[in-house]
N, CA, C and O of each residue as an XYZ file, in Angstrom:
692
protein
N      19.609    -48.779     -4.525
C      19.449    -47.989     -3.308
C      19.110    -46.467     -3.398
O      19.862    -45.832     -4.138
N      18.286    -45.886     -2.886
C      17.730    -44.523     -3.088
C      18.656    -43.734     -2.274
O      19.110    -44.114     -1.195
N      18.919    -42.598     -2.850
C      19.842    -41.316     -2.450
C      18.971    -39.956     -2.251
O      18.315    -39.316     -3.073
N      19.186    -39.759     -0.949
C      18.652    -38.223     -0.772
C      19.813    -37.166     -0.992
O      20.957    -37.149     -0.539
N      19.164    -36.307     -1.816
C      20.156    -35.075     -2.215
C      19.535    -33.641     -1.621
O      18.348    -33.455     -1.351
N      20.496    -32.783     -1.496
C      20.353    -31.475     -1.185
C      21.015    -30.704     -2.320
O      22.071    -31.130     -2.786
N      20.477    -29.639     -2.770
C      20.812    -28.812     -3.666
C      21.087    -27.455     -3.267
O      20.120    -26.880     -2.768
N      22.210    -26.761     -3.362
C      22.136    -25.325     -2.993
C      23.003    -24.800     -4.077
O      23.625    -25.457     -4.911
N      22.938    -23.309     -3.909
C      23.899    -22.414     -4.560
C      23.916    -21.220     -3.873
O      23.405    -21.009     -2.773
N      24.619    -20.332     -4.676
C      24.706    -18.702     -4.227
C      24.641    -18.562     -2.660
O      23.752    -17.908     -2.115
N      25.762    -19.298     -1.877
C      25.721    -19.005     -0.466
C      26.166    -17.775     -0.116
O      25.732    -17.200      0.882
N      27.198    -17.190     -1.019
C      27.757    -15.939     -0.707
C      28.202    -15.779      0.664
O      27.866    -14.722      1.198
N      28.956    -16.681      1.419
C      29.402    -16.504      2.635
C      30.698    -15.764      2.827
O      31.537    -16.052      1.973
N      31.103    -14.825      3.790
C      30.131    -14.526      4.805
C      29.717    -13.126      4.436
O      29.499    -12.334      5.353
N      29.559    -12.660      2.902
C      28.972    -11.434      2.706
C      27.371    -11.404      2.874
O      26.876    -10.555      3.616
N      26.551    -12.334      2.183
C      25.177    -12.150      2.616
C      24.984    -12.642      3.694
O      24.035    -12.023      4.176
N      25.418    -13.627      4.586
C      24.987    -14.131      5.801
C      26.367    -14.684      6.512
O      27.370    -14.852      5.817
N      26.377    -14.929      7.758
C      27.490    -15.177      8.552
C      27.460    -16.853      8.374
O      28.521    -17.456      8.213
N      26.685    -17.281      8.399
C      26.524    -18.916      8.225
C      25.113    -19.319      7.746
O      24.189    -18.505      7.715
N      24.983    -20.641      7.364
C      23.893    -21.199      6.669
C      23.057    -21.380      7.529
O      23.549    -21.556      8.644
N      21.712    -21.420      7.464
C      20.696    -21.425      8.279
C      20.813    -23.088      9.181
O      21.297    -24.055      8.593
N      20.410    -23.176     10.319
C      20.618    -24.672     11.078
C      19.745    -25.802     10.348
O      20.153    -26.960     10.257
N      18.434    -25.350      9.804
C      17.469    -26.293      9.301
C      18.137    -26.832      8.010
O      17.949    -28.024      7.766
N      18.988    -26.013      7.047
C      19.598    -26.366      6.289
C      20.842    -27.256      6.634
O      21.007    -28.289      5.986
N      21.604    -26.955      7.489
C      22.766    -27.864      7.936
C      22.332    -29.237      8.493
O      23.106    -30.194      8.490
N      21.060    -29.309      8.976
C      20.550    -30.590      9.322
C      20.293    -31.392      8.095
O      20.673    -32.561      8.033
N      19.651    -30.802      7.097
C      19.571    -31.533      5.899
C      20.696    -31.895      5.137
O      20.633    -32.965      4.533
N      21.890    -31.092      5.034
C      23.079    -31.428      4.454
C      23.593    -32.427      5.340
O      24.122    -33.323      4.683
N      23.647    -32.631      6.594
C      24.009    -33.684      7.368
C      23.381    -35.084      7.064
O      24.050    -36.114      7.146
N      22.077    -35.068      6.713
C      21.317    -36.286      6.587
C      21.474    -36.776      5.062
O      21.233    -37.942      4.748
N      21.879    -35.840      4.171
C      21.818    -36.042      2.835
C      23.047    -37.220      2.402
O      24.110    -37.431      2.985
N      22.624    -37.733      1.464
C      23.369    -38.811      0.973
C      24.834    -38.120      0.014
O      26.020    -38.442      0.090
N      24.168    -37.104     -0.836
C      25.021    -36.352     -1.730
C      24.299    -34.492     -1.728
O      23.135    -34.226     -2.027
N      24.968    -33.842     -1.468
C      24.999    -32.333     -1.559
C      25.452    -31.740     -2.934
O      26.516    -32.193     -3.355
N      24.921    -30.949     -3.584
C      25.170    -30.368     -4.721
C      25.393    -28.764     -4.502
O      24.494    -28.145     -3.932
N      26.275    -28.245     -4.829
C      26.543    -26.557     -4.431
C      26.879    -26.104     -5.867
O      27.957    -26.414     -6.375
N      25.863    -25.295     -6.586
C      26.084    -24.803     -7.889
C      26.963    -23.313     -8.071
O      26.762    -22.502     -8.975
N      27.963    -23.182     -6.997
C      28.583    -22.245     -7.029
C      28.363    -20.751     -6.542
O      27.202    -20.495     -6.222
N      29.172    -19.853     -6.447
C      29.079    -18.543     -5.664
C      29.069    -18.962     -4.107
O      28.131    -18.779     -3.330
N      30.331    -19.572     -3.811
C      30.545    -20.000     -2.356
C      31.072    -18.625     -1.722
O      30.659    -18.223     -0.634
N      32.120    -17.865     -2.576
C      32.705    -16.712     -2.430
C      33.840    -16.850     -1.077
O      34.769    -16.046     -1.149
N      33.850    -17.686      0.009
C      34.905    -18.010      0.572
C      35.270    -19.661      0.964
O      34.367    -20.472      1.170
N      36.645    -20.002      1.028
C      37.157    -20.975      0.885
C      36.638    -21.842      2.187
O      36.509    -23.066      2.176
N      36.389    -21.057      3.216
C      35.630    -21.921      4.492
C      34.344    -22.723      4.278
O      34.024    -23.790      4.801
N      33.736    -22.038      3.469
C      32.330    -22.547      3.117
C      32.482    -23.950      2.437
O      31.657    -24.838      2.657
N      33.474    -24.118      1.668
C      33.884    -25.360      0.688
C      34.358    -26.396      1.947
O      33.907    -27.521      2.163
N      35.262    -25.773      2.608
C      35.993    -26.798      3.712
C      34.800    -27.304      4.762
O      34.791    -28.460      5.185
N      33.734    -26.261      5.160
C      32.920    -26.925      6.007
C      32.091    -27.648      5.487
O      31.756    -28.676      6.076
N      31.502    -27.295      4.175
C      30.641    -28.388      3.485
C      31.330    -29.768      3.228
O      30.589    -30.750      3.277
N      32.670    -29.967      2.958
C      33.244    -30.947      2.767
C      33.420    -31.727      4.109
O      33.675    -32.930      4.070
N      33.328    -31.261      4.942
C      33.601    -31.557      6.301
C      32.110    -32.216      6.897
O      32.172    -33.268      7.534
N      31.080    -31.707      6.716
C      29.777    -32.070      6.975
C      28.827    -32.716      6.033
O      27.685    -32.974      6.416
N      29.185    -32.971      4.928
C      28.386    -33.646      3.590
C      29.071    -34.918      3.825
O      30.191    -34.971      4.332
N      28.288    -36.114      3.398
C      28.842    -37.372      3.242
C      29.574    -37.302      1.828
O      30.694    -37.745      1.576
N      28.725    -36.670      0.986
C      29.538    -36.538     -0.652
C      29.231    -35.089     -1.078
O      28.070    -34.753     -0.844
N      29.966    -34.217     -1.614
C      30.015    -33.095     -2.098
C      30.175    -33.133     -3.725
O      31.018    -33.832     -4.287
N      29.391    -32.414     -4.298
C      29.664    -32.220     -5.724
C      29.474    -30.859     -5.793
O      28.377    -30.469     -5.392
N      30.477    -29.790     -6.312
C      30.544    -28.545     -6.352
C      31.020    -27.819     -7.514
O      31.888    -28.445     -8.122
N      30.767    -26.869     -7.932
C      31.282    -25.876     -8.754
C      31.645    -24.480     -8.661
O      30.976    -23.824     -7.863
N      32.584    -23.863     -9.318
C      32.755    -22.412     -9.036
C      31.792    -21.664     -9.701
O      31.364    -22.031    -10.795
N      31.352    -20.509     -9.073
C      30.656    -19.358     -9.780
C      31.294    -18.270    -10.109
O      32.499    -18.283     -9.857
N      30.799    -17.189    -10.667
C      31.433    -15.814    -11.123
C      31.854    -15.252     -9.909
O      32.841    -14.541    -10.094
N      31.470    -15.296     -8.671
C      31.849    -14.548     -7.639
C      32.961    -15.229     -6.775
O      33.295    -14.706     -5.712
N      33.564    -16.436     -7.233
C      34.458    -17.125     -6.728
C      35.639    -16.932     -7.192
O      35.766    -16.815     -8.410
N      36.894    -16.846     -6.248
C      37.940    -16.314     -6.661
C      39.129    -17.490     -6.828
O      38.702    -18.610     -6.545
N      40.475    -17.450     -7.214
C      41.397    -18.279     -7.456
C      41.372    -19.543     -6.729
O      41.374    -20.653     -7.260
N      41.347    -19.286     -5.398
C      41.328    -20.521     -4.369
C      40.030    -21.603     -4.699
O      40.211    -22.820     -4.666
N      39.112    -21.180     -4.920
C      37.944    -21.956     -5.109
C      38.044    -22.680     -6.478
O      37.903    -23.893     -6.635
N      38.336    -21.662     -7.559
C      38.555    -22.277     -8.621
C      39.513    -23.081     -8.974
O      39.371    -23.813     -9.954
N      40.857    -23.074     -8.093
C      41.720    -24.278     -8.015
C      41.116    -25.324     -7.449
O      41.804    -26.300     -7.748
N      40.166    -25.677     -6.765
C      39.801    -26.610     -6.128
C      38.544    -27.244     -6.706
O      38.235    -28.414     -6.484
N      37.870    -26.449     -7.423
C      36.468    -27.104     -8.011
C      36.330    -26.749     -9.478
O      36.943    -25.747     -9.845
N      35.669    -27.370    -10.308
C      35.624    -27.356    -11.851
C      34.561    -26.199    -12.048
O      33.861    -25.757    -11.136
N      34.537    -25.786    -13.316
C      33.471    -24.863    -13.807
C      32.220    -25.886    -13.957
O      31.149    -25.575    -13.435
N      32.330    -26.899    -14.549
C      31.311    -27.567    -14.655
C      31.471    -29.030    -14.211
O      32.502    -29.614    -14.545
N      30.464    -29.723    -13.428
C      30.683    -30.947    -12.855
C      29.885    -32.185    -13.237
O      28.689    -31.994    -13.456
N      30.285    -33.243    -13.337
C      29.141    -34.392    -13.798
C      29.227    -35.390    -13.192
O      30.365    -35.825    -13.010
N      28.213    -36.046    -12.714
C      28.227    -37.435    -11.820
C      27.119    -38.221    -12.121
O      26.100    -37.572    -12.360
N      27.019    -39.525    -12.182
C      26.082    -40.641    -12.334
C      25.552    -40.987    -10.882
O      26.343    -41.381    -10.025
N      24.346    -40.850    -10.648
C      23.877    -41.566     -9.459
C      22.754    -42.339     -9.595
O      21.639    -41.853     -9.785
N      22.998    -43.609     -9.503
C      21.817    -44.660     -9.442
C      21.308    -44.539    -10.929
O      20.120    -44.555    -11.251
N      22.288    -44.425    -11.717
C      22.017    -44.488    -13.296
C      21.456    -43.264    -13.852
O      21.064    -43.251    -15.019
N      21.382    -42.147    -13.041
C      20.868    -40.761    -13.348
C      21.976    -39.864    -13.682
O      22.809    -39.784    -12.779
N      22.224    -39.151    -14.754
C      23.191    -38.369    -15.107
C      23.012    -36.987    -14.936
O      22.241    -36.331    -15.636
N      23.832    -36.430    -13.853
C      23.775    -35.054    -13.514
C      25.039    -34.314    -14.088
O      26.206    -34.690    -14.192
N      24.384    -33.078    -14.444
C      25.414    -31.965    -14.939
C      25.418    -30.998    -13.949
O      24.345    -30.916    -13.351
N      26.373    -30.168    -13.554
C      26.047    -28.968    -12.877
C      26.901    -27.691    -13.279
O      28.033    -28.014    -13.639
N      26.687    -26.504    -13.308
C      27.204    -25.305    -13.774
C      26.730    -24.290    -13.059
O      25.610    -24.509    -12.598
N      27.243    -23.149    -12.780
C      26.872    -21.886    -11.992
C      25.913    -21.369    -13.092
O      24.721    -21.477    -12.802
N      26.179    -20.871    -14.206
C      25.287    -20.141    -14.959
C      24.665    -20.924    -16.099
O      25.351    -21.663    -16.805
N      23.315    -20.752    -16.282
C      22.559    -21.122    -17.462
C      22.081    -20.003    -18.342
O      21.147    -20.229    -19.112
N      22.572    -18.960    -18.301
C      22.368    -17.726    -19.223
C      20.893    -17.276    -18.999
O      20.325    -17.703    -17.993
N      20.227    -16.451    -19.848
C      19.099    -15.827    -19.623
C      17.959    -16.922    -19.762
O      18.029    -17.983    -20.382
N      16.855    -16.394    -19.013
C      15.681    -17.278    -18.987
C      15.050    -17.460    -20.530
O      14.614    -18.572    -20.828
N      15.013    -16.677    -21.237
C      14.473    -17.056    -22.878
C      15.505    -17.716    -23.361
O      16.693    -17.394    -23.369
N      14.812    -18.964    -23.895
C      15.691    -19.753    -24.500
C      16.598    -20.687    -23.853
O      17.471    -21.321    -24.446
N      16.309    -20.750    -22.414
C      17.252    -21.668    -21.498
C      17.198    -23.018    -21.903
O      18.208    -23.685    -22.125
N      15.993    -23.456    -22.009
C      15.728    -25.004    -22.461
C      16.318    -25.322    -23.518
O      17.033    -26.321    -23.444
N      16.236    -24.667    -24.722
C      16.737    -24.964    -25.841
C      18.474    -25.111    -25.883
O      19.138    -25.975    -26.456
N      18.918    -24.001    -25.102
C      20.215    -23.778    -25.073
C      20.800    -25.065    -24.211
O      21.761    -25.701    -24.641
N      20.236    -25.357    -23.128
C      20.654    -26.537    -22.322
C      20.558    -27.787    -22.805
O      21.402    -28.623    -22.483
N      19.584    -28.079    -23.593
C      19.427    -29.399    -24.456
C      20.626    -29.514    -25.532
O      21.137    -30.602    -25.797
N      21.000    -28.392    -26.085
C      22.192    -28.446    -26.906
C      23.454    -28.538    -26.043
O      24.319    -29.334    -26.408
N      23.650    -27.818    -24.948
C      24.856    -27.885    -24.176
C      25.188    -29.184    -23.415
O      26.316    -29.606    -23.160
N      23.929    -29.776    -23.079
C      24.145    -31.019    -22.186
C      23.346    -32.144    -22.767
O      22.548    -32.610    -21.953
N      23.336    -32.646    -23.812
C      22.490    -33.550    -24.891
C      22.814    -35.095    -24.044
O      22.046    -36.013    -24.334
N      23.743    -35.341    -23.183
C      23.687    -36.709    -22.619
C      23.496    -36.798    -21.275
O      23.774    -37.839    -20.680
N      23.006    -35.732    -20.656
C      22.622    -35.465    -19.227
C      20.923    -35.832    -19.008
O      20.069    -35.771    -19.893
N      20.725    -36.193    -17.690
C      19.235    -36.399    -17.468
C      18.864    -34.927    -16.589
O      17.830    -34.334    -16.897
N      19.542    -34.504    -15.749
C      19.612    -33.354    -14.978
C      20.574    -32.319    -14.842
O      21.773    -32.589    -14.762
N      20.123    -31.102    -14.808
C      21.194    -30.014    -14.802
C      20.924    -28.961    -13.602
O      19.915    -28.258    -13.540
N      21.867    -28.958    -12.758
C      21.668    -28.073    -11.658
C      22.494    -26.765    -11.974
O      23.606    -26.821    -12.498
N      21.823    -25.485    -11.589
C      22.561    -24.398    -11.835
C      22.258    -23.514    -10.776
O      21.529    -23.867     -9.849
N      22.883    -22.127    -10.863
C      22.524    -21.201     -9.808
C      22.519    -19.637    -10.662
O      21.903    -19.239    -11.650
N      23.455    -19.048     -9.807
C      23.554    -17.583    -10.529
C      22.181    -16.513    -10.213
O      22.286    -15.359     -9.800
N      21.239    -17.042    -10.443
C      20.079    -15.962    -10.436
C      19.364    -15.685     -9.033
O      18.656    -14.710     -8.784
N      19.697    -16.763     -8.138
C      19.087    -16.790     -6.885
C      17.371    -17.137     -7.117
O      16.528    -17.158     -6.220
N      17.180    -17.354     -8.340
C      15.475    -17.698     -8.490
C      15.332    -19.125     -8.681
O      15.989    -19.657     -9.576
N      14.555    -19.817     -7.954
C      14.193    -21.257     -8.078
C      13.696    -21.367     -9.247
O      12.972    -20.528     -9.781
N      14.177    -22.767     -9.883
C      13.636    -22.901    -11.410
C      13.545    -24.506    -11.382
O      14.417    -25.189    -10.844
N      12.443    -25.029    -11.991
C      12.279    -26.338    -11.875
C      11.442    -26.505    -13.375
O      10.253    -26.192    -13.439
N      12.063    -26.941    -14.373
C      11.481    -27.060    -15.680
C      12.009    -28.581    -16.323
O      12.921    -29.192    -15.765
N      11.368    -29.084    -17.487
C      11.975    -30.124    -17.967
C      12.104    -29.639    -19.236
O      11.066    -29.097    -19.615
N      13.066    -29.630    -20.099
C      13.223    -29.322    -21.557
C      12.487    -30.211    -22.601
O      12.243    -31.386    -22.327
N      12.188    -29.751    -23.606
C      11.627    -30.547    -24.921
C      12.497    -31.955    -24.958
O      11.828    -32.964    -25.184
N      13.727    -32.102    -24.787
C      14.492    -33.233    -24.816
C      14.362    -33.945    -23.630
O      14.755    -35.111    -23.678
N      13.905    -33.533    -22.562
C      13.698    -34.332    -21.375
C      14.801    -34.016    -20.092
O      14.862    -34.721    -19.085
N      15.506    -33.020    -20.296
C      16.487    -32.505    -19.447
C      15.873    -31.884    -18.294
O      15.295    -30.816    -18.494
N      15.892    -32.317    -17.231
C      15.196    -31.522    -15.802
C      16.460    -30.471    -15.531
O      17.636    -30.771    -15.326
N      15.799    -29.020    -15.600
C      16.526    -27.881    -15.056
C      16.292    -27.531    -13.675
O      15.179    -27.072    -13.420
N      17.189    -27.666    -12.662
C      16.727    -27.063    -11.071
C      17.728    -26.167    -10.835
O      18.894    -26.344    -11.186
N      17.252    -25.062    -10.162
C      18.203    -24.085     -9.599
C      17.268    -23.720     -8.121
O      16.096    -23.363     -8.007
N      18.318    -23.976     -7.096
C      17.677    -23.916     -5.802
C      17.400    -22.817     -5.347
O      16.848    -22.805     -4.247
N      17.609    -21.871     -5.847
C      17.830    -20.418     -5.419
C      18.886    -20.260     -4.392
O      19.834    -21.042     -4.460
N      18.871    -19.379     -3.462
C      19.797    -19.222     -2.548
C      19.275    -19.265     -1.061
O      18.256    -18.699     -0.665
N      20.126    -20.019     -0.311
C      19.645    -20.018      1.173
C      20.160    -19.058      1.829
O      20.014    -19.261      3.034
N      20.877    -17.782      1.531
C      21.259    -16.663      2.209
C      20.595    -15.327      1.627
O      20.383    -14.389      2.395
N      20.284    -15.245      0.340
C      20.163    -14.031     -0.374
C      18.904    -14.158     -1.317
O      19.012    -14.550     -2.478
N      17.853    -13.843     -0.812
C      16.595    -14.188     -1.589
C      16.261    -13.234     -2.627
O      15.235    -13.414     -3.282
N      17.029    -12.219     -2.854
C      16.961    -11.033     -4.037
C      15.391    -10.630     -4.049
O      14.802    -10.096     -3.110
N      14.844    -10.982     -5.270
C      13.382    -10.702     -5.619
C      12.359    -11.701     -5.145
O      11.195    -11.445     -5.452
N      12.625    -12.958     -4.346
C      12.127    -13.971     -3.953
C      11.495    -13.785     -2.593
O      12.094    -13.056     -1.803
N      10.340    -14.360     -2.213
C       9.796    -14.328     -0.834
C      10.588    -14.787      0.220
O      10.411    -14.381      1.368
N      11.421    -15.576     -0.067
C      12.198    -16.378      1.041
C      13.345    -16.940      0.583
O      13.393    -17.052     -0.642
N      14.444    -17.392      1.303
C      15.622    -18.022      1.066
C      15.528    -19.571      0.935
O      14.907    -20.248      1.754
N      16.071    -20.006      0.039
C      15.755    -21.536     -0.330
C      16.768    -22.367     -0.608
O      17.959    -22.057     -0.590
N      16.183    -23.737     -0.945
C      17.129    -24.664     -1.276
C      16.328    -26.024     -1.730
O      15.215    -26.251     -1.258
N      16.956    -26.933     -2.684
C      15.990    -28.100     -3.160
C      16.457    -29.187     -2.350
O      17.601    -29.224     -1.897
N      15.337    -30.332     -2.105
C      15.752    -31.735     -1.810
C      15.219    -32.333     -3.159
O      14.688    -31.815     -4.142
N      15.624    -33.857     -2.773
C      15.329    -34.665     -3.970
C      15.729    -36.227     -3.573
O      16.593    -36.604     -2.781
N      15.022    -36.835     -4.200
C      15.572    -38.197     -4.348
C      15.906    -39.055     -5.554
O      15.096    -39.074     -6.481
N      17.039    -39.778     -5.630
C      17.142    -40.420     -6.741
C      16.990    -41.948     -6.309
O      17.788    -42.457     -5.522
N      15.896    -42.671     -6.880
C      15.642    -43.967     -6.869
C      15.540    -44.833     -8.238
O      14.759    -44.588     -9.156
N      16.453    -45.863     -8.198
C      16.283    -46.760     -9.708
C      16.150    -45.769    -10.816
O      15.153    -45.833    -11.534
N      17.075    -44.846    -11.027
C      17.460    -44.153    -12.175
C      16.410    -42.958    -12.473
O      16.369    -42.334    -13.533
N      15.449    -42.715    -11.196
C      14.544    -41.724    -11.445
C      14.626    -40.493    -10.374
O      14.859    -40.635     -9.174
N      14.422    -39.429    -10.953
C      14.493    -37.987     -9.774
C      13.041    -38.222     -9.407
O      12.108    -38.436    -10.180
N      13.018    -38.127     -7.804
C      11.473    -38.063     -7.032
C      11.603    -37.073     -6.173
O      12.682    -36.685     -5.725
N      10.433    -36.588     -5.883
C      10.256    -35.716     -4.713
C      11.077    -34.432     -4.675
O      11.739    -34.211     -3.661
N      11.095    -33.544     -5.711
C      11.831    -32.556     -5.904
C      11.180    -31.519     -5.146
O      10.144    -31.035     -5.602
N      11.662    -31.101     -4.016
C      10.740    -30.181     -3.304
C      11.636    -28.881     -2.783
O      12.684    -29.141     -2.191
N      11.288    -27.594     -2.967
C      11.739    -26.542     -2.742
C      11.329    -26.249     -1.378
O      10.132    -26.269     -1.091
N      12.338    -25.942     -0.400
C      12.207    -25.760      0.989
C      12.770    -24.283      1.409
O      13.687    -23.741      0.792
N      12.214    -23.790      2.359
C      12.685    -22.481      3.114
C      13.955    -22.672      3.747
O      13.909    -23.574      4.584
N      14.938    -22.190      3.642
C      16.344    -22.429      4.218
C      16.375    -22.083      5.732
O      17.204    -22.517      6.531
N      15.380    -21.262      5.999
C      15.353    -20.904      7.678
C      14.719    -21.982      8.309
O      15.201    -22.401      9.361
N      13.517    -22.599      7.740
C      12.901    -23.555      8.512
C      12.748    -24.877      8.219
O      12.331    -25.751      8.978
N      13.226    -25.026      6.695
C      13.177    -26.443      6.331
C      12.168    -27.026      5.709
O      12.222    -28.113      5.135
N      10.597    -25.841      5.877
C       9.488    -26.387      5.516
C       9.244    -26.589      3.693
O       9.962    -25.889      2.980
N       8.534    -27.260      3.213
C       8.466    -27.494      1.811
C       7.584    -26.160      1.418
O       6.556    -25.910      2.048
N       7.971    -25.439      0.499
C       7.148    -23.915      0.078
C       6.949    -24.109     -1.333
O       7.585    -24.815     -2.116
N       5.901    -23.317     -1.533
C       5.427    -23.514     -3.169
C       6.560    -22.676     -4.056
O       7.075    -21.624     -3.677
N       6.833    -23.327     -5.266
C       7.757    -22.941     -6.261
C       7.199    -21.760     -6.955
O       7.825    -21.231     -7.874
């Protein structure tokens, strides 16, 4: 059975925005699994995502206080349709990231991370797919606010697409 995924990180609510964009909420409500790679900032964001997502996988980030850290792990792992996912907020500097993540997550197929607000999609020498969805509320040095969608089918990650958080449209990576 194929599963539709939404990957988000660095929502920083209510500091960077008062709410997530409606286009993103529609994707979240339609997805089978939602990943949030940390920096929620407020507990209300976690509560709302738990209420509106069919299944939520989340971790805490460096801007998340004790209430969020009490409810979320620093690193999460989950298997979906035979594909092994890990998620953490920080994956360190761009230089050497693939090598470091291969060493840190040798038994995983996909690593979801955040922190930089910069979308990232690469595959390491050992075959680990590294995905950062950017931020749906704070674009920093990027042209737009973003998130990722993907599909897991028969142990394969397919249709990984970067989307504009305001419109839901697929955008160039």
